[in-house]
TORDREN-321898 format. One record per residue (C-alpha): chain; x, y, z; residue number from 1. Coordinates in pm, 1 decimal. Layout:
BEGIN
{r 'A', {X, Y, Z}, NUM} ...
This chain:
BEGIN
{r 'A', {-568.0, -4421.1, -1724.0}, 1} {r 'A', {-595.6, -4371.1, -2053.4}, 2} {r 'A', {-396.8, -4017.3, -2179.3}, 3} {r 'A', {-579.9, -3820.0, -2405.9}, 4} {r 'A', {-464.4, -3501.3, -2587.8}, 5} {r 'A', {-636.5, -3196.9, -2532.6}, 6} {r 'A', {-763.9, -3011.2, -2844.5}, 7} {r 'A', {-661.1, -2651.2, -2829.6}, 8} {r 'A', {-784.9, -2437.9, -3127.0}, 9} {r 'A', {-546.9, -2258.7, -3326.8}, 10} {r 'A', {-662.1, -1977.2, -3586.0}, 11} {r 'A', {-577.5, -2236.8, -3864.2}, 12} {r 'A', {-909.3, -2427.4, -3735.7}, 13} {r 'A', {-1131.3, -2149.0, -3736.3}, 14} {r 'A', {-1402.6, -2187.0, -4018.6}, 15} {r 'A', {-1413.7, -1802.4, -4047.1}, 16} {r 'A', {-1080.5, -1743.0, -4291.0}, 17} {r 'A', {-1188.1, -1371.4, -4262.9}, 18} {r 'A', {-1183.8, -1358.0, -3864.3}, 19} {r 'A', {-876.9, -1538.8, -3873.8}, 20} {r 'A', {-672.1, -1339.9, -4112.9}, 21} {r 'A', {-814.3, -1008.8, -3933.3}, 22} {r 'A', {-707.0, -1141.8, -3584.3}, 23} {r 'A', {-314.7, -1219.2, -3719.5}, 24} {r 'A', {-332.5, -860.9, -3905.7}, 25} {r 'A', {-417.0, -716.3, -3610.5}, 26} {r 'A', {-137.5, -898.2, -3383.0}, 27} {r 'A', {144.7, -831.2, -3676.0}, 28} {r 'A', {26.5, -438.9, -3667.4}, 29} {r 'A', {61.8, -451.2, -3290.0}, 30} {r 'A', {458.0, -635.6, -3325.6}, 31} {r 'A', {548.0, -357.0, -3569.1}, 32} {r 'A', {414.9, -102.9, -3315.8}, 33} {r 'A', {636.9, -257.6, -3041.7}, 34} {r 'A', {944.8, -289.9, -3271.2}, 35} {r 'A', {928.3, 94.5, -3389.7}, 36} {r 'A', {906.3, 205.0, -3027.3}, 37} {r 'A', {1199.6, 16.2, -2927.6}, 38} {r 'A', {1427.1, 99.3, -3273.9}, 39} {r 'A', {1337.1, 478.8, -3198.8}, 40} {r 'A', {1464.5, 488.0, -2845.3}, 41} {r 'A', {1778.2, 308.9, -2945.9}, 42} {r 'A', {1829.6, 559.2, -3205.1}, 43} {r 'A', {1814.5, 855.4, -2999.3}, 44} {r 'A', {1920.2, 708.7, -2636.6}, 45} {r 'A', {2170.0, 456.1, -2716.9}, 46} {r 'A', {2422.3, 763.3, -2685.7}, 47} {r 'A', {2300.8, 935.1, -2387.2}, 48} {r 'A', {2555.2, 815.5, -2113.3}, 49} {r 'A', {2561.6, 833.9, -1811.0}, 50} {r 'A', {2157.7, 867.0, -1730.5}, 51} {r 'A', {2008.1, 859.4, -1400.1}, 52} {r 'A', {1590.4, 766.4, -1402.4}, 53} {r 'A', {1360.5, 966.4, -1144.6}, 54} {r 'A', {1042.1, 788.2, -1073.2}, 55} {r 'A', {770.9, 904.3, -869.1}, 56} {r 'A', {403.7, 1027.4, -868.0}, 57} {r 'A', {215.7, 1204.7, -1131.6}, 58} {r 'A', {-13.1, 1360.4, -887.9}, 59} {r 'A', {235.7, 1543.6, -661.7}, 60} {r 'A', {164.8, 1913.6, -728.4}, 61} {r 'A', {457.0, 2197.6, -762.1}, 62} {r 'A', {404.3, 2307.6, -424.4}, 63} {r 'A', {479.4, 1964.1, -297.1}, 64} {r 'A', {821.6, 1981.4, -63.2}, 65} {r 'A', {879.0, 1622.4, -305.2}, 66} {r 'A', {847.1, 1831.4, -624.1}, 67} {r 'A', {1080.1, 2090.8, -539.6}, 68} {r 'A', {1351.5, 1830.4, -373.0}, 69} {r 'A', {1315.1, 1666.2, -730.0}, 70} {r 'A', {1425.0, 1924.0, -875.4}, 71} {r 'A', {1761.9, 1969.3, -660.6}, 72} {r 'A', {1843.6, 1617.0, -751.6}, 73} {r 'A', {1763.4, 1644.4, -1110.8}, 74} {r 'A', {1989.4, 1952.2, -1135.1}, 75} {r 'A', {2276.9, 1832.6, -943.8}, 76} {r 'A', {2268.0, 1518.8, -1171.4}, 77} {r 'A', {2253.9, 1721.9, -1483.0}, 78} {r 'A', {2538.4, 1942.7, -1356.2}, 79} {r 'A', {2736.9, 1658.2, -1310.8}, 80} {r 'A', {2732.2, 1507.3, -1619.8}, 81} {r 'A', {2411.1, 1289.7, -1614.4}, 82} {r 'A', {2118.3, 1321.3, -1834.4}, 83} {r 'A', {1804.6, 1274.4, -1645.5}, 84} {r 'A', {1539.1, 1056.4, -1781.3}, 85} {r 'A', {1171.5, 1058.9, -1614.4}, 86} {r 'A', {835.4, 914.8, -1739.6}, 87} {r 'A', {778.1, 1298.6, -1913.2}, 88} {r 'A', {432.4, 1371.1, -1756.6}, 89} {r 'A', {344.7, 1605.9, -1475.4}, 90} {r 'A', {402.6, 1584.0, -1093.8}, 91} {r 'A', {737.7, 1416.2, -996.2}, 92} {r 'A', {821.7, 1349.1, -1352.0}, 93} {r 'A', {813.5, 1719.3, -1457.6}, 94} {r 'A', {1011.5, 1846.3, -1186.0}, 95} {r 'A', {1271.7, 1568.0, -1295.4}, 96} {r 'A', {1267.7, 1735.2, -1643.3}, 97} {r 'A', {1231.2, 2098.1, -1508.9}, 98} {r 'A', {1528.4, 2090.1, -1264.1}, 99} {r 'A', {1779.4, 1888.4, -1547.0}, 100} {r 'A', {1661.6, 2110.4, -1806.9}, 101} {r 'A', {1839.8, 2433.2, -1674.2}, 102} {r 'A', {2169.5, 2201.5, -1640.2}, 103} {r 'A', {2438.0, 2114.0, -1815.9}, 104} {r 'A', {2339.2, 1777.5, -1952.3}, 105} {r 'A', {2057.0, 1620.7, -2189.4}, 106} {r 'A', {1659.0, 1567.5, -2017.0}, 107} {r 'A', {1467.0, 1291.3, -2160.6}, 108} {r 'A', {1121.3, 1213.1, -2127.9}, 109} {r 'A', {980.1, 880.9, -2208.3}, 110} {r 'A', {550.8, 961.2, -2237.5}, 111} {r 'A', {293.2, 660.2, -2216.1}, 112} {r 'A', {-24.5, 748.1, -2383.2}, 113} {r 'A', {-290.4, 700.3, -2159.6}, 114} {r 'A', {-681.0, 813.6, -2130.0}, 115} {r 'A', {-576.8, 1009.6, -1820.1}, 116} {r 'A', {-356.9, 1182.6, -1625.6}, 117} {r 'A', {-39.8, 1149.8, -1845.3}, 118} {r 'A', {32.5, 1505.5, -2024.8}, 119} {r 'A', {400.2, 1558.6, -2163.3}, 120} {r 'A', {562.2, 1848.1, -2020.8}, 121} {r 'A', {762.5, 2141.6, -2145.2}, 122} {r 'A', {1110.6, 2038.5, -2018.0}, 123} {r 'A', {1202.6, 1788.1, -2238.7}, 124} {r 'A', {1498.7, 1806.7, -2458.0}, 125} {r 'A', {1444.0, 1456.6, -2612.1}, 126} {r 'A', {1068.3, 1314.8, -2592.4}, 127} {r 'A', {945.8, 993.8, -2660.4}, 128} {r 'A', {596.5, 843.9, -2715.1}, 129} {r 'A', {529.1, 479.4, -2631.1}, 130} {r 'A', {187.8, 275.3, -2659.1}, 131} {r 'A', {327.9, 9.1, -2471.9}, 132} {r 'A', {417.4, -1.5, -2108.4}, 133} {r 'A', {683.8, -286.4, -2124.8}, 134} {r 'A', {862.6, -135.3, -2419.6}, 135} {r 'A', {891.3, 203.1, -2166.2}, 136} {r 'A', {977.2, 8.9, -1880.3}, 137} {r 'A', {1268.2, -197.6, -2068.3}, 138} {r 'A', {1389.2, 169.1, -2216.3}, 139} {r 'A', {1459.2, 286.6, -1874.0}, 140} {r 'A', {1615.2, 30.5, -1781.0}, 141} {r 'A', {1872.7, -41.6, -2090.9}, 142} {r 'A', {1957.3, 318.7, -2066.9}, 143} {r 'A', {1983.5, 419.3, -1680.9}, 144} {r 'A', {2287.2, 415.1, -1461.4}, 145} {r 'A', {2102.1, 469.2, -1128.0}, 146} {r 'A', {1734.7, 516.3, -1007.9}, 147} {r 'A', {1588.7, 786.2, -795.2}, 148} {r 'A', {1284.6, 671.5, -646.2}, 149} {r 'A', {1052.3, 957.4, -512.6}, 150} {r 'A', {716.5, 915.9, -345.7}, 151} {r 'A', {475.8, 762.6, -558.4}, 152} {r 'A', {147.8, 523.7, -626.9}, 153} {r 'A', {104.8, 181.5, -788.4}, 154} {r 'A', {313.9, 294.5, -1111.4}, 155} {r 'A', {628.5, 393.4, -908.3}, 156} {r 'A', {596.5, 16.4, -722.3}, 157} {r 'A', {575.2, -143.7, -981.4}, 158} {r 'A', {861.8, 56.8, -1172.8}, 159} {r 'A', {1050.6, -17.1, -853.5}, 160} {r 'A', {978.6, -367.7, -825.8}, 161} {r 'A', {1093.9, -443.7, -1168.6}, 162} {r 'A', {1435.0, -294.4, -1145.7}, 163} {r 'A', {1494.4, -497.8, -830.3}, 164} {r 'A', {1367.7, -794.8, -948.4}, 165} {r 'A', {1591.8, -763.4, -1287.2}, 166} {r 'A', {1921.7, -687.7, -1070.3}, 167} {r 'A', {1800.6, -965.0, -842.3}, 168} {r 'A', {1785.1, -1231.3, -1112.6}, 169} {r 'A', {2091.6, -1075.4, -1312.4}, 170} {r 'A', {1874.7, -1016.7, -1605.9}, 171} {r 'A', {2009.5, -679.4, -1574.0}, 172} {r 'A', {2345.3, -478.6, -1451.9}, 173} {r 'A', {2375.0, -380.2, -1102.4}, 174} {r 'A', {2314.7, -19.0, -1080.8}, 175} {r 'A', {2227.9, 189.7, -755.7}, 176} {r 'A', {1871.0, 203.2, -671.5}, 177} {r 'A', {1800.4, 513.3, -422.7}, 178} {r 'A', {1501.2, 592.0, -208.7}, 179} {r 'A', {1421.4, 910.5, -116.0}, 180} {r 'A', {1153.0, 1021.2, 110.8}, 181} {r 'A', {1301.6, 806.2, 450.8}, 182} {r 'A', {938.1, 862.7, 625.8}, 183} {r 'A', {756.9, 761.9, 282.5}, 184} {r 'A', {925.1, 446.6, 236.9}, 185} {r 'A', {972.9, 325.0, 619.7}, 186} {r 'A', {623.8, 93.7, 640.4}, 187} {r 'A', {718.5, -63.5, 280.8}, 188} {r 'A', {1055.8, -134.6, 397.9}, 189} {r 'A', {953.1, -264.8, 741.6}, 190} {r 'A', {705.3, -515.0, 604.9}, 191} {r 'A', {981.8, -638.0, 356.5}, 192} {r 'A', {1194.0, -675.0, 679.8}, 193} {r 'A', {957.4, -825.7, 905.8}, 194} {r 'A', {713.0, -1065.5, 655.0}, 195} {r 'A', {911.6, -1126.2, 335.3}, 196} {r 'A', {1241.9, -1178.6, 485.1}, 197} {r 'A', {1144.9, -1406.0, 764.3}, 198} {r 'A', {962.3, -1616.5, 492.7}, 199} {r 'A', {1255.0, -1661.7, 288.5}, 200} {r 'A', {1092.1, -1502.9, 6.5}, 201} {r 'A', {1392.9, -1247.5, -38.8}, 202} {r 'A', {1750.4, -1329.9, 82.7}, 203} {r 'A', {1935.7, -1083.2, 374.8}, 204} {r 'A', {2169.3, -952.2, 71.6}, 205} {r 'A', {1850.7, -802.5, -145.6}, 206} {r 'A', {1808.6, -583.4, 125.1}, 207} {r 'A', {2101.7, -406.3, -1.6}, 208} {r 'A', {2010.3, -331.2, -356.8}, 209} {r 'A', {1841.5, -27.3, -218.5}, 210} {r 'A', {1955.1, 287.6, -17.5}, 211} {r 'A', {1757.0, 527.9, 135.5}, 212} {r 'A', {1886.4, 886.1, 104.8}, 213} {r 'A', {1723.2, 1220.7, 137.4}, 214} {r 'A', {1964.6, 1467.2, 84.2}, 215} {r 'A', {2062.6, 1547.6, -288.4}, 216} {r 'A', {2457.5, 1600.5, -243.3}, 217} {r 'A', {2486.2, 1247.6, -41.8}, 218} {r 'A', {2218.1, 1099.8, -324.0}, 219} {r 'A', {2494.1, 1232.2, -589.0}, 220} {r 'A', {2788.4, 1079.8, -372.7}, 221} {r 'A', {2619.6, 752.3, -325.8}, 222} {r 'A', {2625.8, 695.3, -705.2}, 223} {r 'A', {2955.6, 824.2, -747.2}, 224} {r 'A', {3099.7, 582.7, -476.2}, 225} {r 'A', {2899.9, 286.3, -663.4}, 226} {r 'A', {3066.3, 339.3, -993.4}, 227} {r 'A', {3430.3, 455.7, -828.4}, 228} {r 'A', {3428.9, 738.5, -1107.9}, 229} {r 'A', {3368.8, 451.1, -1391.4}, 230} {r 'A', {3019.7, 512.4, -1505.1}, 231} {r 'A', {3041.3, 293.9, -1850.9}, 232} {r 'A', {2970.0, -75.1, -1783.6}, 233} {r 'A', {3197.9, -338.9, -1915.5}, 234} {r 'A', {3083.3, -449.5, -2271.0}, 235} {r 'A', {3012.7, -839.8, -2152.3}, 236} {r 'A', {2741.9, -638.6, -1906.0}, 237} {r 'A', {2610.2, -437.9, -2170.9}, 238} {r 'A', {2523.7, -711.4, -2382.3}, 239} {r 'A', {2327.8, -867.0, -2098.2}, 240} {r 'A', {2094.7, -581.8, -2151.8}, 241} {r 'A', {2007.3, -690.2, -2471.4}, 242} {r 'A', {1807.0, -1014.6, -2309.8}, 243} {r 'A', {1574.0, -802.5, -2078.8}, 244} 
């Protein structure tokens, strides 16, 4: 069988040099915007520790029990020395920032530019704006010592899945991941145990990466118990976060 190398076109092969230059310019500019988002996040958040990120739906209304529960959880963390980080928008994100705003620690919003749904809430002591989802998600992971996951949609599931993947693969440090709303998460967890686990797609120990807790005081206790009173990670573990 004759081996033939495939000819894969590159920008250098384009006859239209103006088109090639324009494409490279756009790509270069995008890289600069990505760098700028990482630099700004580092400037404002690197010394905000310890911190807890609270995920959840933008569509949950203020009258929802989960909105009020989120406010309570955020306030307890804030009064116990944790900065509270949310996505900066409405719904659960607003409840997290609002609850923490009256507490002792800073409240942070990592806002994302979207054509609909996302509008920054007024309860942010530190407000950052991102164009790129992935820089925003990296910022959450790099700066969070715990994650509290309230009910949400595809975006919340995406964020939860990414955090668990990074911990599972040891690309990030191991931190507490707490699901709030046992009835809401029951179906997903049952499916994980009945479908993913028997097929060997995850291991038994991966199930221990999450806890399901509904009581705000117990959530706070679980985070302190995880760290045994010592929140700041070791230097070697901190260095790992540069390779997310």
